C-alpha positions as CSV (number, residue, x, y, z in Angstrom):
1,M,128.6,136.6,66.8
2,P,128.4,139.7,69.0
3,R,125.6,142.2,69.4
4,V,126.0,145.9,69.9
5,T,126.2,145.6,73.7
6,D,128.8,142.8,73.4
7,L,131.1,145.3,71.7
8,G,130.9,147.7,74.5
9,I,128.9,150.2,72.3
10,T,126.2,152.1,74.1
11,I,123.3,153.6,72.0
12,G,121.1,156.1,73.8
13,L,120.4,156.6,77.5
14,L,117.8,154.1,78.4
15,P,118.8,150.6,79.6
16,P,118.0,147.4,77.7
17,G,116.0,144.6,79.0
18,P,117.5,141.3,80.1
19,T,117.6,139.8,76.6
20,G,117.9,143.1,74.7
21,S,115.1,142.0,72.4
22,V,111.3,141.9,71.9
23,L,111.2,138.9,74.1
24,D,111.7,141.2,77.1
25,V,108.0,142.3,76.6
26,P,105.9,139.8,78.6
27,G,104.1,137.2,76.4
28,V,105.7,138.3,73.1
29,G,107.3,135.7,70.9
30,L,109.5,135.8,67.8
31,G,110.0,132.9,65.5
32,H,111.5,132.1,62.1
33,A,111.4,129.6,59.2
34,T,114.4,129.8,57.0
35,V,114.2,128.6,53.4
36,W,117.7,127.9,52.0
37,R,118.1,125.8,48.8
38,D,120.7,125.3,46.1
39,E,118.9,123.6,43.3
40,P,118.9,123.8,39.5
41,P,116.3,126.1,38.0
42,P,113.0,124.4,37.0
43,P,112.0,122.0,35.8
44,E,115.0,120.1,37.3
45,G,114.8,122.0,40.6
46,R,113.5,125.0,42.5
47,G,116.4,127.4,42.0
48,I,118.4,129.3,44.6
49,A,116.4,130.2,47.7
50,R,117.6,132.6,50.4
51,T,114.4,133.6,52.0
52,G,111.9,132.7,54.7
53,V,109.2,133.9,57.2
54,T,109.4,135.6,60.5
55,V,106.5,136.0,62.9
56,L,106.1,138.4,65.9
57,D,103.3,137.2,68.1
58,P,102.0,139.5,70.9
59,G,100.6,136.4,72.6
60,G,97.2,135.2,73.4
61,D,94.1,135.0,71.3
62,L,94.3,138.1,69.2
63,F,90.9,137.6,67.5
64,S,89.1,137.4,70.8
65,S,91.3,140.0,72.5
66,P,93.0,142.3,70.0
67,V,95.7,144.8,71.0
68,P,95.9,148.5,70.4
69,A,97.9,149.3,67.3
70,G,99.2,152.2,65.2
71,A,101.2,152.6,62.1
72,A,103.3,155.1,60.2
73,V,104.8,155.1,56.7
74,L,108.0,157.1,56.0
75,N,108.2,156.0,52.3
76,G,105.6,153.8,50.9
77,A,107.2,151.8,48.2
78,G,106.3,148.5,49.9
79,E,103.3,146.5,51.2
80,C,101.8,145.6,54.5
81,T,98.5,143.9,54.4
82,G,96.1,144.7,57.3
83,L,97.7,148.1,57.7
84,L,94.6,150.0,56.7
85,T,92.4,148.1,59.1
86,A,94.9,148.5,61.9
87,R,95.0,152.2,61.4
88,E,91.2,152.5,61.0
89,W,90.3,150.4,64.1
90,G,93.4,151.1,66.1
91,L,93.8,147.3,66.7
92,A,95.9,144.3,65.7
93,E,94.0,141.1,65.6
94,T,96.7,138.8,64.1
95,P,100.4,138.3,64.7
96,V,102.7,140.2,62.4
97,F,104.2,138.1,59.6
98,L,107.3,139.2,57.6
99,T,108.6,137.8,54.4
100,S,109.9,138.4,50.9
101,T,108.1,140.7,48.5
102,M,107.1,138.1,46.0
103,Q,106.0,135.6,48.7
104,L,103.6,138.0,50.5
105,G,100.4,136.4,49.0
106,R,101.5,132.9,50.0
107,V,102.2,134.0,53.5
108,Y,98.8,135.8,53.7
109,D,96.9,132.8,52.5
110,A,98.8,130.5,54.9
111,A,98.2,132.9,57.8
112,C,94.4,132.9,57.1
113,E,94.3,129.1,57.0
114,L,96.4,128.6,60.2
115,L,94.5,131.2,62.2
116,I,91.1,129.9,61.0
117,A,92.1,126.4,62.2
118,E,92.8,127.7,65.7
119,Q,89.8,130.0,66.1
120,P,86.3,128.8,65.1
121,A,84.9,132.3,65.3
122,I,87.1,133.5,62.4
123,G,85.0,133.6,59.2
124,C,81.7,133.1,61.2
125,D,81.6,136.1,63.7
126,D,84.0,138.2,61.6
127,V,86.8,137.9,59.1
128,I,90.4,138.8,59.5
129,I,93.0,140.6,57.4
130,P,96.4,139.2,58.6
131,I,99.3,141.7,59.0
132,V,101.9,140.7,56.5
133,A,104.8,143.0,55.5
134,E,107.6,142.5,53.0
135,C,111.0,143.5,51.8
136,D,112.7,142.7,48.5
137,D,115.4,140.0,48.8
138,S,115.9,139.5,45.1
139,F,119.7,140.4,45.2
140,L,120.3,137.0,46.9
141,N,117.1,135.1,46.4
142,D,115.6,133.8,43.2
143,T,112.3,135.6,43.4
144,R,111.0,134.2,40.1
145,R,110.1,131.0,42.0
146,M,107.6,130.6,44.7
147,Q,109.9,129.6,47.5
148,V,107.8,129.8,50.6
149,D,104.9,127.4,51.4
150,R,102.2,127.0,54.1
151,D,104.5,124.7,56.2
152,D,107.1,127.5,56.5
153,V,104.5,129.9,57.8
154,R,103.3,127.2,60.2
155,R,106.8,126.6,61.5
156,A,107.5,130.3,62.0
157,L,104.3,130.8,63.9
158,A,104.9,127.8,66.1
159,A,108.4,128.9,66.8
160,A,107.2,132.4,67.8
161,R,104.8,131.1,70.3
162,A,107.3,128.7,71.8
163,S,109.9,131.5,72.2
164,A,107.9,133.7,74.6
165,G,109.9,134.0,77.8
166,T,113.0,132.4,76.5
167,P,116.4,134.1,76.9
168,A,117.5,134.7,73.3
169,A,116.0,135.7,70.0
170,A,117.6,134.6,66.7
171,E,118.8,137.5,64.5
172,G,120.6,138.1,61.2
173,A,120.2,135.9,58.2
174,V,117.3,133.9,59.5
175,G,113.6,133.8,58.5
176,A,112.5,136.7,56.5
177,G,116.0,138.2,56.9
178,T,117.8,135.4,55.1
179,G,118.2,137.3,51.8
180,M,118.2,140.9,53.0
181,S,121.1,143.4,52.6
182,C,121.5,146.6,54.5
183,L,123.9,149.6,54.3
184,G,126.4,147.7,52.2
185,Y,126.5,144.6,54.3
186,K,124.4,141.5,55.1
187,G,121.2,142.6,56.8
188,G,118.1,140.8,58.0
189,I,116.4,140.4,61.4
190,G,117.5,142.6,64.3
191,T,115.9,143.3,67.7
192,A,116.5,145.4,70.8
193,S,114.7,146.6,73.9
194,R,114.5,149.5,76.3
195,V,113.2,149.6,79.9
196,L,111.4,152.8,80.9
197,P,112.0,154.4,84.3
198,G,108.7,153.0,85.6
199,G,109.5,149.5,84.5
200,T,107.6,149.3,81.3
201,T,109.4,147.6,78.4
202,V,109.5,148.6,74.8
203,G,110.9,146.0,72.3
204,V,111.7,146.6,68.6
205,L,111.9,144.2,65.7
206,V,113.4,145.2,62.4
207,L,113.7,143.6,58.9
208,T,116.6,145.6,57.4
209,N,117.0,145.8,53.6
210,F,118.0,149.4,52.9
211,G,120.7,152.0,52.4
212,E,124.3,152.2,51.0
213,A,127.6,151.4,52.7
214,G,128.9,154.9,52.9
215,R,126.0,156.0,55.1
216,L,126.3,153.3,57.8
217,T,126.5,155.2,61.2
218,V,127.1,153.5,64.5
219,A,126.7,155.4,67.8
220,G,127.3,158.6,65.8
221,V,130.4,157.3,64.1
222,P,130.4,157.3,60.3
223,A,131.5,153.7,60.1
224,G,130.5,153.2,56.5
225,Q,133.1,155.8,55.4
226,L,135.8,154.5,57.6
227,L,135.6,150.7,57.6
228,P,137.6,148.8,54.9
229,R,135.5,146.9,52.4
230,P,135.6,143.1,52.8
231,E,138.3,141.2,50.9
232,G,137.1,139.9,47.6
233,D,134.1,142.3,47.7
234,R,132.2,141.7,44.5
235,P,131.4,144.5,42.1
236,A,127.7,143.4,42.2
237,R,126.1,145.0,45.2
238,P,122.5,145.5,46.2
239,A,121.0,148.8,45.0
240,P,120.8,151.5,47.7
241,A,117.0,151.4,47.9
242,G,115.5,148.4,49.6
243,S,113.1,148.7,52.5
244,C,112.8,148.4,56.3
245,I,109.9,147.1,58.4
246,V,109.9,148.1,62.0
247,V,107.6,146.6,64.6
248,A,107.6,148.1,68.1
249,V,105.7,146.3,70.9
250,T,105.3,147.4,74.6
251,D,103.4,146.2,77.7
252,G,102.6,149.9,78.4
253,P,99.0,151.2,78.5
254,L,99.0,152.8,75.1
255,D,95.9,153.4,72.9
256,A,95.8,153.5,69.1
257,A,96.7,157.2,68.9
258,A,99.7,156.8,71.1
259,C,100.8,153.7,69.2
260,E,100.7,155.7,65.9
261,R,102.9,158.4,67.5
262,V,105.3,155.8,68.8
263,A,105.5,154.0,65.5
264,R,106.4,157.2,63.7
265,R,109.5,157.6,65.9
266,A,111.1,154.5,64.4
267,G,112.1,156.7,61.4
268,L,114.4,158.6,63.8
269,G,116.2,155.4,64.7
270,L,116.6,154.4,61.1
271,A,118.0,157.9,60.2
272,R,120.6,157.6,63.0
273,A,121.8,154.3,61.5
274,G,122.1,155.8,58.0
275,S,118.7,155.6,56.2
276,T,117.6,158.4,53.9
277,A,114.4,156.6,52.8
278,H,115.2,156.3,49.1
279,H,112.6,156.8,46.4
280,A,112.1,153.1,45.9
281,S,112.3,152.1,49.6
282,G,109.4,151.0,51.8
283,E,109.8,152.2,55.4
284,I,106.7,150.9,57.2
285,F,106.3,151.1,60.9
286,L,103.9,149.4,63.3
287,A,103.5,149.7,67.1
288,L,101.5,147.3,69.3
289,A,100.7,147.7,73.0
290,T,99.5,144.9,75.2
291,G,98.8,147.0,78.3
292,L,95.2,148.0,77.3
293,R,94.3,144.7,75.7
294,T,90.5,144.2,75.9
295,P,87.9,141.6,74.8
296,R,86.8,142.1,71.2
297,G,84.3,145.0,70.9
298,G,84.7,145.9,74.6
299,P,86.0,149.2,76.2
300,P,89.6,149.5,77.2
301,P,90.4,148.4,80.8
302,G,92.3,151.5,81.9
303,V,93.5,155.0,81.2
304,P,96.0,155.4,78.4
305,V,99.3,157.2,78.6
306,T,99.1,160.5,76.8
307,G,100.9,163.8,76.3
308,P,104.4,164.3,77.7
309,A,104.2,161.0,79.5
310,L,104.9,159.4,76.0
311,D,108.3,161.0,75.8
312,D,110.1,158.0,77.3
313,Y,108.3,155.7,74.8
314,F,109.5,157.9,71.9
315,A,113.1,157.8,73.2
316,A,112.9,154.0,73.7
317,V,111.7,153.3,70.2
318,T,114.2,155.6,68.6
319,E,117.1,154.1,70.6
320,A,116.0,150.5,70.2
321,T,115.4,150.9,66.4
322,E,118.9,152.2,65.9
323,E,120.4,149.4,68.0
324,A,118.3,146.7,66.3
325,V,119.5,147.8,62.8
326,I,123.1,147.4,63.9
327,N,122.3,144.0,65.6
328,S,120.9,142.8,62.3
329,L,124.2,143.5,60.6
330,L,126.4,142.1,63.4
331,Q,124.4,138.9,63.7
332,A,124.2,138.1,60.0
333,V,126.7,135.8,58.4
334,T,128.1,136.4,54.9
335,V,125.6,135.0,52.4
336,T,126.1,134.1,48.7
337,G,123.0,133.6,46.7
338,R,121.7,133.7,43.2
339,D,124.1,134.5,40.3
340,G,126.9,134.4,42.9
341,N,125.8,137.7,44.5
342,T,127.3,138.1,47.9
343,S,126.4,140.2,51.0
344,A,129.2,140.4,53.5
345,Q,128.9,140.3,57.3
346,L,129.8,143.6,59.1
347,P,133.3,143.1,60.6
348,A,132.6,143.3,64.3
349,D,136.2,143.6,65.6
350,A,137.0,146.5,63.2
351,L,133.7,148.2,64.1
352,R,134.5,147.9,67.8
353,R,137.9,149.4,67.4
354,L,136.7,152.2,65.2
355,V,133.8,153.2,67.5
356,T,136.0,152.9,70.7
357,D,138.9,154.9,69.2
358,T,136.5,157.6,67.9
359,Q,134.8,157.9,71.3
360,R,138.1,158.0,73.2
361,G,139.3,160.8,70.9
362,A,136.1,162.7,71.4
363,D,136.6,162.4,75.2
364,R,140.2,163.7,75.0
365,D,139.0,166.7,73.0
366,R,136.5,167.7,75.7
């Protein structure tokens, strides 16, 4: 399955990193645990599961050496534990966990247990509030059942740590993205990266579960209005609300204030892809920076980037967020879940022809 760059579509002006993903940021890992079951409802079985857990790990011991962090909320009909602490202290001291709305508590509990087992100081020197964010996958997933368990969180965390420095990141209908739908098609996990002129890298991870088909926009082309609907498209479709979690991470020397400003620009990338942040949608954005990482309670080791020098970071997050959304659609397979509800994969060939023909026509008109 292709990604945006494989289709010859260019989004923005800044170049991507070697993998075009958050894995381009040194030390960063991305892992998933997918929960996919087709069982009878209880008591005979556990029902239909199309869900999972995704973990973004900035690397290293985050309790002993937290990283600067900032957050922004475009529309707050959602949840992200640890968000208040990250905004108050300007630090992230745990990896970022993503999952389904109704599984958030289970993932939080499991994250606490797993991180406590790794770091003896947790619970003695200080407590932690893991960062766990969610989107609602109830269109495809049976959310009346507790589908995620501690072992799923353990597998996702281990996979994230093992992935650092590898050449590819899994996207689409995997992990937390298994049951998500976006802009009328199958959504889920997407990622992209940008390299700044000085060599700093910005990576973006999205969990896409928002919007309506008619608003899908790709490289400025109103694809949602022009693409044919999939054959056999069911009348039952996800509501045009949903949510989107965006996590940006960079190896640049950003402090908490800069991270918050960078996080806020993710909303521009979502808007370019077709989001209008519906009333019932939760657009929650986080930004982490490893360049000024410091021992717990200590002063930062250098001078942060400020003022106009942040402009390239703003552009990078905007472009990478837009591209990551489209990657989440292109990389996702068609999924049928509970009650026969189906989210169809975005047709890559039709999209490529549409964008290419539109851009050629625009070039001729110049």
